[in-house]
Each structure stands twice: as C-alpha cells, then as structure tokens.
A tleap script that builds the chain and sets N, CA, C and O, in Angstrom:
source leaprc.protein.ff14SB
mol = sequence {
  NMET LYS VAL GLU GLU LYS LYS VAL TYR SER
  PHE LYS LEU LEU THR GLY ASP GLU LEU VAL
  ALA HIE VAL ILE SER VAL ASN ALA ASP SER
  TYR GLU VAL GLU LYS PRO VAL LEU VAL LEU
  MET THR GLN GLU GLY LEU GLN PHE VAL PRO
  ALA LEU LEU THR ALA ASP MET GLU GLY ASN
  GLN LEU LEU PRO LYS SER ALA ILE ALA LEU
  ILE GLY PRO PRO ARG GLU ASP VAL ASP SER
  MET HIE LEU THR ALA ARG SER GLY ILE GLN
  THR PRO SER LYS GLN ILE LEU CTHR
}
set mol.1.N position { 129.653 55.322 46.568 }
set mol.1.CA position { 131.103 55.405 46.665 }
set mol.1.C position { 131.685 55.491 45.260 }
set mol.1.O position { 131.332 54.709 44.378 }
set mol.2.N position { 132.565 56.437 45.071 }
set mol.2.CA position { 133.235 56.581 43.783 }
set mol.2.C position { 134.515 55.751 43.795 }
set mol.2.O position { 135.359 55.906 44.678 }
set mol.3.N position { 134.649 54.874 42.813 }
set mol.3.CA position { 135.856 54.062 42.672 }
set mol.3.C position { 136.872 54.871 41.872 }
set mol.3.O position { 136.588 55.342 40.771 }
set mol.4.N position { 138.058 55.021 42.450 }
set mol.4.CA position { 139.109 55.810 41.821 }
set mol.4.C position { 140.170 54.902 41.219 }
set mol.4.O position { 140.438 53.809 41.717 }
set mol.5.N position { 140.760 55.377 40.147 }
set mol.5.CA position { 141.846 54.638 39.503 }
set mol.5.C position { 143.095 54.653 40.386 }
set mol.5.O position { 143.302 55.564 41.187 }
set mol.6.N position { 143.904 53.636 40.218 }
set mol.6.CA position { 145.193 53.505 40.918 }
set mol.6.C position { 145.039 53.256 42.416 }
set mol.6.O position { 145.932 53.588 43.196 }
set mol.7.N position { 143.903 52.668 42.821 }
set mol.7.CA position { 143.682 52.324 44.218 }
set mol.7.C position { 143.231 50.871 44.325 }
set mol.7.O position { 142.737 50.288 43.360 }
set mol.8.N position { 143.409 50.300 45.508 }
set mol.8.CA position { 143.009 48.921 45.776 }
set mol.8.C position { 141.628 48.923 46.428 }
set mol.8.O position { 141.336 49.750 47.293 }
set mol.9.N position { 140.781 47.980 45.998 }
set mol.9.CA position { 139.431 47.854 46.540 }
set mol.9.C position { 139.110 46.401 46.824 }
set mol.9.O position { 139.666 45.486 46.217 }
set mol.10.N position { 138.193 46.214 47.768 }
set mol.10.CA position { 137.602 44.902 48.025 }
set mol.10.C position { 136.261 44.868 47.311 }
set mol.10.O position { 135.457 45.792 47.430 }
set mol.11.N position { 136.029 43.789 46.567 }
set mol.11.CA position { 134.794 43.610 45.816 }
set mol.11.C position { 134.088 42.356 46.321 }
set mol.11.O position { 134.703 41.292 46.399 }
set mol.12.N position { 132.813 42.466 46.665 }
set mol.12.CA position { 131.987 41.301 46.976 }
set mol.12.C position { 131.214 41.004 45.700 }
set mol.12.O position { 130.421 41.828 45.244 }
set mol.13.N position { 131.441 39.835 45.129 }
set mol.13.CA position { 130.793 39.487 43.876 }
set mol.13.C position { 129.414 38.890 44.129 }
set mol.13.O position { 129.125 38.430 45.233 }
set mol.14.N position { 128.578 38.897 43.121 }
set mol.14.CA position { 127.238 38.323 43.240 }
set mol.14.C position { 127.286 36.826 43.552 }
set mol.14.O position { 126.320 36.278 44.084 }
set mol.15.N position { 128.379 36.168 43.234 }
set mol.15.CA position { 128.552 34.745 43.531 }
set mol.15.C position { 128.835 34.500 45.006 }
set mol.15.O position { 128.772 33.360 45.467 }
set mol.16.N position { 129.150 35.574 45.761 }
set mol.16.CA position { 129.507 35.456 47.165 }
set mol.16.C position { 131.005 35.501 47.391 }
set mol.16.O position { 131.454 35.649 48.528 }
set mol.17.N position { 131.789 35.375 46.323 }
set mol.17.CA position { 133.242 35.449 46.446 }
set mol.17.C position { 133.668 36.875 46.766 }
set mol.17.O position { 133.014 37.840 46.371 }
set mol.18.N position { 134.775 36.988 47.488 }
set mol.18.CA position { 135.350 38.303 47.772 }
set mol.18.C position { 136.668 38.410 47.030 }
set mol.18.O position { 137.504 37.508 47.085 }
set mol.19.N position { 136.842 39.520 46.339 }
set mol.19.CA position { 137.989 39.733 45.486 }
set mol.19.C position { 138.675 41.029 45.901 }
set mol.19.O position { 138.004 42.003 46.244 }
set mol.20.N position { 140.001 41.047 45.874 }
set mol.20.CA position { 140.770 42.268 46.131 }
set mol.20.C position { 141.568 42.542 44.867 }
set mol.20.O position { 142.227 41.650 44.333 }
set mol.21.N position { 141.508 43.785 44.390 }
set mol.21.CA position { 142.204 44.114 43.151 }
set mol.21.C position { 142.597 45.577 43.127 }
set mol.21.O position { 141.983 46.427 43.773 }
set mol.22.N position { 143.639 45.839 42.362 }
set mol.22.CA position { 144.125 47.191 42.108 }
set mol.22.C position { 143.415 47.680 40.846 }
set mol.22.O position { 143.578 47.089 39.778 }
set mol.23.N position { 142.632 48.746 40.958 }
set mol.23.CA position { 141.874 49.265 39.827 }
set mol.23.C position { 142.798 50.130 38.961 }
set mol.23.O position { 143.381 51.107 39.431 }
set mol.24.N position { 142.912 49.755 37.709 }
set mol.24.CA position { 143.745 50.495 36.758 }
set mol.24.C position { 142.934 51.594 36.094 }
set mol.24.O position { 143.379 52.737 35.991 }
set mol.25.N position { 141.718 51.227 35.636 }
set mol.25.CA position { 140.855 52.233 35.012 }
set mol.25.C position { 139.392 51.875 35.251 }
set mol.25.O position { 139.043 50.718 35.485 }
set mol.26.N position { 138.556 52.897 35.186 }
set mol.26.CA position { 137.121 52.747 35.379 }
set mol.26.C position { 136.446 52.997 34.035 }
set mol.26.O position { 136.597 54.067 33.446 }
set mol.27.N position { 135.697 51.998 33.552 }
set mol.27.CA position { 134.975 52.107 32.291 }
set mol.27.C position { 133.482 52.188 32.587 }
set mol.27.O position { 133.072 52.021 33.735 }
set mol.28.N position { 132.679 52.437 31.584 }
set mol.28.CA position { 131.237 52.584 31.777 }
set mol.28.C position { 130.600 51.347 32.390 }
set mol.28.O position { 129.718 51.462 33.240 }
set mol.29.N position { 131.039 50.158 31.965 }
set mol.29.CA position { 130.399 48.933 32.440 }
set mol.29.C position { 131.354 47.946 33.109 }
set mol.29.O position { 130.963 46.823 33.425 }
set mol.30.N position { 132.610 48.361 33.326 }
set mol.30.CA position { 133.567 47.449 33.950 }
set mol.30.C position { 134.709 48.229 34.601 }
set mol.30.O position { 134.883 49.430 34.394 }
set mol.31.N position { 135.476 47.485 35.395 }
set mol.31.CA position { 136.714 48.005 35.970 }
set mol.31.C position { 137.855 47.204 35.366 }
set mol.31.O position { 137.788 45.977 35.296 }
set mol.32.N position { 138.896 47.887 34.934 }
set mol.32.CA position { 140.104 47.197 34.503 }
set mol.32.C position { 140.960 47.039 35.752 }
set mol.32.O position { 141.323 48.028 36.388 }
set mol.33.N position { 141.286 45.787 36.106 }
set mol.33.CA position { 141.997 45.518 37.345 }
set mol.33.C position { 143.292 44.769 37.072 }
set mol.33.O position { 143.445 44.101 36.049 }
set mol.34.N position { 144.211 44.898 38.007 }
set mol.34.CA position { 145.517 44.254 37.903 }
set mol.34.C position { 145.635 43.175 38.984 }
set mol.34.O position { 145.397 43.438 40.162 }
set mol.35.N position { 146.000 41.976 38.576 }
set mol.35.CA position { 146.261 40.837 39.464 }
set mol.35.C position { 145.206 40.670 40.565 }
set mol.35.O position { 145.529 40.744 41.750 }
set mol.36.N position { 143.952 40.447 40.174 }
set mol.36.CA position { 142.916 40.237 41.188 }
set mol.36.C position { 143.133 38.923 41.936 }
set mol.36.O position { 143.571 37.929 41.355 }
set mol.37.N position { 142.822 38.932 43.229 }
set mol.37.CA position { 142.949 37.721 44.044 }
set mol.37.C position { 141.644 37.480 44.795 }
set mol.37.O position { 140.960 38.422 45.195 }
set mol.38.N position { 141.312 36.206 44.980 }
set mol.38.CA position { 140.173 35.832 45.802 }
set mol.38.C position { 140.639 35.697 47.236 }
set mol.38.O position { 141.768 35.276 47.488 }
set mol.39.N position { 139.786 36.049 48.168 }
set mol.39.CA position { 140.100 35.969 49.592 }
set mol.39.C position { 139.456 34.701 50.150 }
set mol.39.O position { 138.258 34.474 49.981 }
set mol.40.N position { 140.256 33.891 50.807 }
set mol.40.CA position { 139.768 32.669 51.453 }
set mol.40.C position { 140.072 32.736 52.938 }
set mol.40.O position { 141.124 33.233 53.338 }
set mol.41.N position { 139.156 32.238 53.757 }
set mol.41.CA position { 139.405 32.134 55.189 }
set mol.41.C position { 139.856 30.704 55.474 }
set mol.41.O position { 139.133 29.750 55.184 }
set mol.42.N position { 141.048 30.558 56.040 }
set mol.42.CA position { 141.589 29.247 56.375 }
set mol.42.C position { 141.869 29.207 57.881 }
set mol.42.O position { 141.673 30.196 58.587 }
set mol.43.N position { 142.326 28.058 58.355 }
set mol.43.CA position { 142.675 27.942 59.770 }
set mol.43.C position { 143.809 28.887 60.147 }
set mol.43.O position { 143.933 29.284 61.305 }
set mol.44.N position { 144.641 29.248 59.164 }
set mol.44.CA position { 145.751 30.167 59.408 }
set mol.44.C position { 145.348 31.630 59.248 }
set mol.44.O position { 146.173 32.518 59.464 }
set mol.45.N position { 144.106 31.898 58.875 }
set mol.45.CA position { 143.647 33.264 58.655 }
set mol.45.C position { 143.359 33.514 57.184 }
set mol.45.O position { 143.161 32.575 56.413 }
set mol.46.N position { 143.337 34.786 56.800 }
set mol.46.CA position { 143.060 35.141 55.406 }
set mol.46.C position { 144.186 34.671 54.497 }
set mol.46.O position { 145.367 34.799 54.822 }
set mol.47.N position { 143.794 34.124 53.350 }
set mol.47.CA position { 144.753 33.700 52.329 }
set mol.47.C position { 144.261 34.209 50.984 }
set mol.47.O position { 143.055 34.326 50.769 }
set mol.48.N position { 145.176 34.510 50.084 }
set mol.48.CA position { 144.839 34.936 48.733 }
set mol.48.C position { 145.138 33.824 47.750 }
set mol.48.O position { 146.125 33.103 47.897 }
set mol.49.N position { 144.285 33.685 46.749 }
set mol.49.CA position { 144.546 32.806 45.611 }
set mol.49.C position { 144.256 33.617 44.351 }
set mol.49.O position { 143.378 34.480 44.362 }
set mol.50.N position { 144.983 33.351 43.266 }
set mol.50.CA position { 144.696 34.091 42.032 }
set mol.50.C position { 143.229 33.922 41.631 }
set mol.50.O position { 142.674 32.829 41.738 }
set mol.51.N position { 142.616 34.994 41.174 }
set mol.51.CA position { 141.212 34.947 40.771 }
set mol.51.C position { 141.024 34.089 39.527 }
set mol.51.O position { 139.976 33.467 39.355 }
set mol.52.N position { 142.018 34.051 38.672 }
set mol.52.CA position { 141.976 33.237 37.460 }
set mol.52.C position { 143.185 32.304 37.463 }
set mol.52.O position { 144.313 32.738 37.231 }
set mol.53.N position { 142.946 31.049 37.721 }
set mol.53.CA position { 144.059 30.101 37.822 }
set mol.53.C position { 144.661 29.754 36.464 }
set mol.53.O position { 145.829 29.374 36.391 }
set mol.54.N position { 143.886 29.878 35.389 }
set mol.54.CA position { 144.370 29.450 34.075 }
set mol.54.C position { 144.696 30.606 33.142 }
set mol.54.O position { 145.006 30.379 31.973 }
set mol.55.N position { 144.634 31.826 33.625 }
set mol.55.CA position { 144.900 32.991 32.768 }
set mol.55.C position { 146.313 33.512 32.977 }
set mol.55.O position { 146.928 33.292 34.021 }
set mol.56.N position { 146.809 34.201 31.971 }
set mol.56.CA position { 148.082 34.902 32.087 }
set mol.56.C position { 147.833 36.152 32.927 }
set mol.56.O position { 147.203 37.100 32.458 }
set mol.57.N position { 148.317 36.157 34.147 }
set mol.57.CA position { 148.034 37.252 35.066 }
set mol.57.C position { 148.994 38.430 34.904 }
set mol.57.O position { 148.958 39.363 35.705 }
set mol.58.N position { 149.844 38.402 33.890 }
set mol.58.CA position { 150.740 39.530 33.656 }
set mol.58.C position { 149.999 40.711 33.055 }
set mol.58.O position { 150.420 41.855 33.230 }
set mol.59.N position { 148.910 40.458 32.353 }
set mol.59.CA position { 148.106 41.539 31.790 }
set mol.59.C position { 147.007 41.938 32.756 }
set mol.59.O position { 146.896 41.368 33.842 }
set mol.60.N position { 146.205 42.898 32.377 }
set mol.60.CA position { 145.086 43.340 33.193 }
set mol.60.C position { 143.832 42.556 32.822 }
set mol.60.O position { 143.736 42.005 31.726 }
set mol.61.N position { 142.878 42.510 33.740 }
set mol.61.CA position { 141.627 41.813 33.520 }
set mol.61.C position { 140.477 42.806 33.654 }
set mol.61.O position { 140.617 43.863 34.268 }
set mol.62.N position { 139.331 42.440 33.062 }
set mol.62.CA position { 138.134 43.269 33.172 }
set mol.62.C position { 137.174 42.631 34.156 }
set mol.62.O position { 136.887 41.436 34.078 }
set mol.63.N position { 136.686 43.428 35.074 }
set mol.63.CA position { 135.705 42.996 36.064 }
set mol.63.C position { 134.402 43.723 35.755 }
set mol.63.O position { 134.308 44.932 35.968 }
set mol.64.N position { 133.380 42.997 35.248 }
set mol.64.CA position { 132.120 43.662 34.903 }
set mol.64.C position { 131.431 44.221 36.146 }
set mol.64.O position { 131.357 43.550 37.175 }
set mol.65.N position { 130.928 45.448 36.047 }
set mol.65.CA position { 130.209 46.058 37.162 }
set mol.65.C position { 128.954 45.262 37.500 }
set mol.65.O position { 128.505 45.267 38.646 }
set mol.66.N position { 128.388 44.579 36.512 }
set mol.66.CA position { 127.167 43.794 36.727 }
set mol.66.C position { 127.412 42.567 37.601 }
set mol.66.O position { 126.453 41.949 38.063 }
set mol.67.N position { 128.661 42.201 37.839 }
set mol.67.CA position { 128.999 41.030 38.659 }
set mol.67.C position { 129.259 41.393 40.115 }
set mol.67.O position { 129.548 40.510 40.922 }
set mol.68.N position { 129.163 42.677 40.470 }
set mol.68.CA position { 129.569 43.165 41.790 }
set mol.68.C position { 128.358 43.519 42.645 }
set mol.68.O position { 127.447 44.214 42.196 }
set mol.69.N position { 128.360 43.027 43.895 }
set mol.69.CA position { 127.298 43.353 44.851 }
set mol.69.C position { 127.711 44.514 45.756 }
set mol.69.O position { 126.903 45.398 46.038 }
set mol.70.N position { 128.976 44.516 46.214 }
set mol.70.CA position { 129.479 45.547 47.134 }
set mol.70.C position { 130.913 45.913 46.776 }
set mol.70.O position { 131.666 45.093 46.252 }
set mol.71.N position { 131.279 47.166 47.068 }
set mol.71.CA position { 132.657 47.634 46.875 }
set mol.71.C position { 133.036 48.459 48.095 }
set mol.71.O position { 132.231 49.236 48.607 }
set mol.72.N position { 134.270 48.284 48.556 }
set mol.72.CA position { 134.748 49.100 49.656 }
set mol.72.C position { 136.261 49.096 49.714 }
set mol.72.O position { 136.914 48.258 49.092 }
set mol.73.N position { 136.817 50.040 50.464 }
set mol.73.CA position { 138.265 50.036 50.646 }
set mol.73.C position { 138.664 48.859 51.539 }
set mol.73.O position { 137.943 48.537 52.483 }
set mol.74.N position { 139.787 48.217 51.259 }
set mol.74.CA position { 140.204 47.091 52.081 }
set mol.74.C position { 140.731 47.544 53.441 }
set mol.74.O position { 141.176 48.680 53.604 }
set mol.75.N position { 140.672 46.628 54.414 }
set mol.75.CA position { 141.317 46.902 55.698 }
set mol.75.C position { 142.812 47.097 55.446 }
set mol.75.O position { 143.345 46.651 54.430 }
set mol.76.N position { 143.475 47.763 56.377 }
set mol.76.CA position { 144.907 48.052 56.229 }
set mol.76.C position { 145.743 46.776 56.080 }
set mol.76.O position { 146.660 46.727 55.261 }
set mol.77.N position { 145.424 45.739 56.876 }
set mol.77.CA position { 146.192 44.497 56.786 }
set mol.77.C position { 145.961 43.791 55.451 }
set mol.77.O position { 146.884 43.180 54.912 }
set mol.78.N position { 144.751 43.865 54.915 }
set mol.78.CA position { 144.442 43.247 53.624 }
set mol.78.C position { 145.146 44.018 52.506 }
set mol.78.O position { 145.671 43.409 51.574 }
set mol.79.N position { 145.161 45.330 52.589 }
set mol.79.CA position { 145.857 46.150 51.603 }
set mol.79.C position { 147.341 45.805 51.585 }
set mol.79.O position { 147.942 45.684 50.517 }
set mol.80.N position { 147.931 45.648 52.763 }
set mol.80.CA position { 149.343 45.293 52.869 }
set mol.80.C position { 149.611 43.899 52.301 }
set mol.80.O position { 150.597 43.689 51.595 }
set mol.81.N position { 148.722 42.944 52.616 }
set mol.81.CA position { 148.856 41.582 52.075 }
set mol.81.C position { 148.747 41.596 50.552 }
set mol.81.O position { 149.476 40.882 49.865 }
set mol.82.N position { 147.833 42.411 50.032 }
set mol.82.CA position { 147.654 42.487 48.581 }
set mol.82.C position { 148.879 43.089 47.909 }
set mol.82.O position { 149.291 42.619 46.848 }
set mol.83.N position { 149.467 44.119 48.504 }
set mol.83.CA position { 150.689 44.714 47.956 }
set mol.83.C position { 151.794 43.669 47.884 }
set mol.83.O position { 152.507 43.587 46.885 }
set mol.84.N position { 151.939 42.871 48.936 }
set mol.84.CA position { 152.954 41.814 48.960 }
set mol.84.C position { 152.671 40.777 47.882 }
set mol.84.O position { 153.591 40.353 47.181 }
set mol.85.N position { 151.415 40.362 47.735 }
set mol.85.CA position { 151.054 39.357 46.728 }
set mol.85.C position { 151.271 39.899 45.316 }
set mol.85.O position { 151.679 39.156 44.423 }
set mol.86.N position { 151.002 41.178 45.113 }
set mol.86.CA position { 151.094 41.799 43.798 }
set mol.86.C position { 152.523 42.103 43.378 }
set mol.86.O position { 152.878 41.946 42.210 }
set mol.87.N position { 153.341 42.537 44.327 }
set mol.87.CA position { 154.654 43.055 43.958 }
set mol.87.C position { 155.824 42.381 44.660 }
set mol.87.O position { 156.972 42.552 44.251 }
set mol.88.N position { 155.546 41.618 45.708 }
set mol.88.CA position { 156.621 41.024 46.485 }
set mol.88.C position { 157.162 41.955 47.557 }
set mol.88.O position { 158.022 41.552 48.340 }
set mol.89.N position { 156.676 43.195 47.613 }
set mol.89.CA position { 157.125 44.168 48.616 }
set mol.89.C position { 156.413 43.886 49.927 }
set mol.89.O position { 155.184 43.827 49.967 }
set mol.90.N position { 157.168 43.713 50.992 }
set mol.90.CA position { 156.562 43.492 52.305 }
set mol.90.C position { 156.654 44.776 53.119 }
set mol.90.O position { 157.726 45.361 53.276 }
set mol.91.N position { 155.506 45.196 53.632 }
set mol.91.CA position { 155.496 46.387 54.473 }
set mol.91.C position { 155.592 45.955 55.934 }
set mol.91.O position { 154.918 45.009 56.342 }
set mol.92.N position { 156.409 46.626 56.713 }
set mol.92.CA position { 156.547 46.243 58.123 }
set mol.92.C position { 155.266 46.541 58.890 }
set mol.92.O position { 154.541 47.486 58.579 }
set mol.93.N position { 155.004 45.713 59.898 }
set mol.93.CA position { 153.838 45.971 60.728 }
set mol.93.C position { 154.112 47.166 61.627 }
set mol.93.O position { 155.252 47.427 62.013 }
set mol.94.N position { 153.034 47.892 61.954 }
set mol.94.CA position { 153.205 49.076 62.786 }
set mol.94.C position { 153.372 48.636 64.231 }
set mol.94.O position { 152.601 47.824 64.741 }
set mol.95.N position { 154.379 49.179 64.876 }
set mol.95.CA position { 154.619 48.885 66.277 }
set mol.95.C position { 154.943 50.173 67.009 }
set mol.95.O position { 155.498 51.112 66.438 }
set mol.96.N position { 154.590 50.197 68.266 }
set mol.96.CA position { 154.945 51.344 69.101 }
set mol.96.C position { 156.322 51.051 69.700 }
set mol.96.O position { 156.515 50.046 70.384 }
set mol.97.N position { 157.255 51.931 69.433 }
set mol.97.CA position { 158.609 51.768 69.947 }
set mol.97.C position { 158.706 52.462 71.311 }
set mol.97.O position { 158.293 53.611 71.471 }
set mol.98.N position { 159.247 51.754 72.265 }
set mol.98.CA position { 159.406 52.338 73.595 }
set mol.98.C position { 160.854 52.422 73.983 }
set mol.98.O position { 161.174 52.889 75.076 }
savepdb mol mol.pdb
quit
C-alpha cells in the first residue's frame, strides 16, 4: 500500500498501540504526521487520546517507519472522529431521508 500525503491513516505500531494520524509528508524512513491520536476501546466505544501527552501538539511529529507493523485507511466513522478531534469540525452522520 502506498501512503499518500494529505490523507488520514490508521497505524498499528509494533508496541500493539493503534494510532490515527494525518500524514503531512512521506520521508525515506519516517512519516511526518499532524496531531496523532491513540485509539482506546472503552465502555462507551472508541475514544481518542493524544499520542504525546507532554509534547506541543501544534507542530508536526515524526513517526518512524521502523515502529509500524500495519498501515491502512481508517473506517469512515474513525476518519470522521479524527477530523473532529483535529479541527473541531463535526461531520453529520449519514441518514436516509424519507
């Protein structure tokens, strides 16, 4: 799978953590990502927490390719949740109007 710039991806890290991030640029040995979040399963469902609790998340971070086990496009609901977490923009859920 080719990772493209300016798209959101789900990353399974070698540690077992799952991360969702917006890829800014692709480098030879890393991905430059914006506001990465870890995915947690709670009683209320999926929840996001900042990937770096002590870092200034206004800048971009580097995610080494050597730390990644799997990469894939996120589910539609996860992509929407990530957009909301990243920008505050809420996308309406799809409904069939009758």
